[in-house]
N, C-alpha and C positions, 0 to 999 in steps of 0.2 A: 337190413335196409331195401324198401320197395318202392324203386323210381317212378314205375309208372301203374297207375291204378286205373282198373275196370269197374264198371257199374253195369252187370247184367240185368236187363231189364224187357219186359214182356210189353208190346204193344201190338196190337191188331193192326194189319194192314198195314206194313213198314213203308209202302211206296203210295202215294197220291194217286199215281198214274191208275185209271179204273182198269185197264187190261193187267197190269201187273198186280194190281189188290186179288183178282181173279186168283192168280199163281198163286199169291201168298196164302189163300185158303187149300190149295194141294201140295205144296212145297216149302219145306224147312228154308226160312231166308234168314239173313245174318248183315245187319246193317252196324256202320261203325259211325258214331257222333262224337265229334273233337269237344270237351267241354272245356279243358284246361291244356297247357303244354303238357301237363303229366296226369292227364286225367281223360278217359274215354268212357261214353254209354256205348256199351253193346246192345244193339235192339235186335230181338229176336221174335218170330211172329206165333210161337208157341208155348204154350205154360208148361206142356209134357216133353221132357226131355230122356234120350235112351243113349245109350253109347256110343251111337253112331253121330249123333248130333252134339255130343260133347268132345267128341273127338275134331267135330269141325270148328268147334268153339274155341280149343284149345290151339287149332292151326292159327287161328284168326289172334288170337295171344300172342301166339311165337310171332306171328308175322308183323305184329305193332310193337314187341317188347312188353307188354301186359305182365307184370310181375303177378297179380293177385286180384281178386274179382269181390266185389260184393254185390249180394244176390237178393233180387227182387223178392217180396213178401210171396207174391202171385205164382211164383214158380218153385213148386213142390217137389223137393229132391234131397235124397238124405248125403248127408256130410264123406260116406262110404263110396257114394257115386262118384263123385267128385275128386277124392281120393284114388280111385283106378285111373283116372286120367291123369292123373297128377296135377289136377288145378288147385292152387291156392286159393282160399276163400275166407273172408272173415267172418269169426264165430262169435265174436264179444269177448272172447278169453283174456284177449291183451288188455283191453279195455279194463276189465273186471280186476286183472293185476294192479294195475295202475290206480283205482277206485278202492284199493282195499281197505283203506284208513276210512272212507265215508261208509263203506259197508260195514265194518264194525261198529263206528258210531252210529248206524241207524240202528244195529242188533242192540246195542248197550242203551240206547235210548227206548228202545221196546222193553227192554229188560228192566229198566228204572236202575240201573247200575253204573257204576264208574270202572272203566276198563283199566286205570291206574291201578285199581286196588286187585286186578285179577291176573292169572297167568295164562300165558298163549303159548298153544301147540302149533309148531311148523312143521311138516312134512315135505323136504325137499332132497333131490338127488345130485344138485351142483351148487353152486354158488354165482350164478347167472342174475339171479334178482338179489343182490346183496344188496344194492340200493335202498329198496323196499325193504326189505329185511330188517337193516339198520334202523329203518324209521319206526318199523314196528316195535324194534325192539326199547325205544324212549316212549312209546305210550302206555305199555304195560308194567305190572310189578316184575314181572320175569317172562323171559320167552325158551321155550325147551323146544330143541331142533330136534328131531327124529329121521333117520335117513340110513340107507343100507349102502351109503358112500361115504363113510367119515373121511377117509382120505382125500376126497375133492372138495372137503370144506375147510383146509388147513388155513387157506387167505381170508376165509370170513370169520375163522375163530381168531385169527390174529387180528382184527378190525374191531371184532367184539372187545377183545382183552384190553384195546387201547382204552374203551370208554369206562372210565371209574364208575359210571352211574347206571349202567346197564348189568343186570343179573341174567344169566343164561346157563344153558346145560345143550350138551349134542349128545345123543345116544342112541343105540341100534338093539337097545335092550327090548325084545318082543314081548316078554313077561311084565315090566314095569313102567315103562316110558309114556304109555297111553293110555295107562289104568285110570287115572284121576282127570283126565281131559274131557274139559266141558266144552271149550270151542278149538277145534282144528283147522288151520289156514292149509290146505292140500294145496301144493303148486304142482307138483310132477308125479304123481301115482295113481293107479287103478284101485278097484276096490280090491283086487288080488293082494296087494301088499297087505292092506288091511287085516286082510284074513289071517295073516301070520301072527297078530298080533292081540294082546287080551285087552282092549280097549274098552272104552265109556259107551256102551250102547245106547244111551239117551243124550251124545253128544250132538252138538250142532256144527257140521261138517261144511265149509266152504270150499265147494270144488274149482281148483283154477286151472287144472289141468284139462285136455281137450276131449280125455276120454269121459263118456257118460255113465254115469255108475248105474249099478243095480245089485243094491245091499240085498243080503238075506231076510228071512221073514223075522230075524230074531233082533234085528236093528230097531230099536224104537225112536231113533232121531231125527234130524232133520238135514236134508243136504241140499246147498245151496248152489244150484247150477248156473245161473246168470241174475242178473237186476235189470231193473225198466228204469231210464233216467231222463231227466228232463234239463234240459239247457238252451243258452241260448248264442247258437254259434252263426256268426253272419257268413263264413264260407258255405256251410250247406245250403241258406238261403240262396246263395249265388248260384249254387250247382242247380236249386229245385229238382230234386229227384223225389218223384211220387212213388208209392208202393214199396217203400225200402223201410225196415226198420230204425227209427231212431240211433239205437244203439250200433249199429253197423255204420251208418253213415257217420256217427263221432268215432269210431275207431280208424274208419279210412281216414280220418280227419289228423289224426295224433299219431298213428302207427308208428312213424318215424322219430318220435319223440324219445329223448330218454326220460327217467321218472322226474327229476328236475324241471325242466322244461312243461312236461305235464301238468304237472301241480300248478305251476303259474297258469297254465292254458285253463283247467280245468274252475279255477275260482275266478279269471275272467270271465269265462263264459257260464257262469253262475249253475255249473252243474250241480246236480243234485239227484238223490237215490228218491224215486217214488215208490217201488218194489221190489223184492225179492221174489226169484222164481224159484222152482224147483222142476222135478221130472213130472208132476202133473199139475204145472200151472203157477199162480201165485201163491207164494207162502204168506198165510194171515199172520197179523202183528201177535194174536194170544199163542199161535205155535214157538212162538219163539220167547214168551214170559213163561209157560210151561214149565222152563228147564232153570227157572231161577234157582231152585234148591235139589236141581238134579245133583 
């Protein structure tokens, strides 16, 4: 649960006073603007951050009990830089997990196929996303769960067993479990996990983990790293935050919702997928169609 959320934003000359504007040009300055009871805009006067400046931002966060931040598009900094200071930031992955049904709908529409006739492959290391997985299990002919932590999935297995309409398997077989996988939803692992497996090199992989993948050249498939969405959310209009990615703003809105609450929310907000993105930008629809007969 993230009780207080911050929005790290860039603004030229934080202060209106002429003398302070001059100071802004030479010194790093931070200002806090309260948006709502549990939301703050953290204004900084530079787009270029280093370790020292991040330490000051972290101090401001601690002093105001800010748990996590959304970062403006104008501030170019790698996730690893924030990790070094133990600063939690939105990256779109929580949103992506909750939108997984919409992502799959988008893919199958592009492929002109019906997912209920297909098998889905899921890679997980625990059952923390069991509500999402149970929902997925009702949408496909069968689901195949691949893990290296079978003992951690006992509760999930019991839940799957109770539904007579769900066909599933749970496996850690490195030779066979992913060999025929055309579509894989990866919740938890990096590419090193997949290197242990004999898996379909033409597969579409939806990467929900926070680790960005760099697959070997022998991989000819598509890795979906994120999505672009459109929606109608009154709360984000009230916040009126410029220079922020729409996905990140929406994620900051839904971050404390459980899966059922989120589903009701995105329907209400008319949320829809507009594009899928990979390591090199937009994934075009024809890239998904070419795997029809893979």
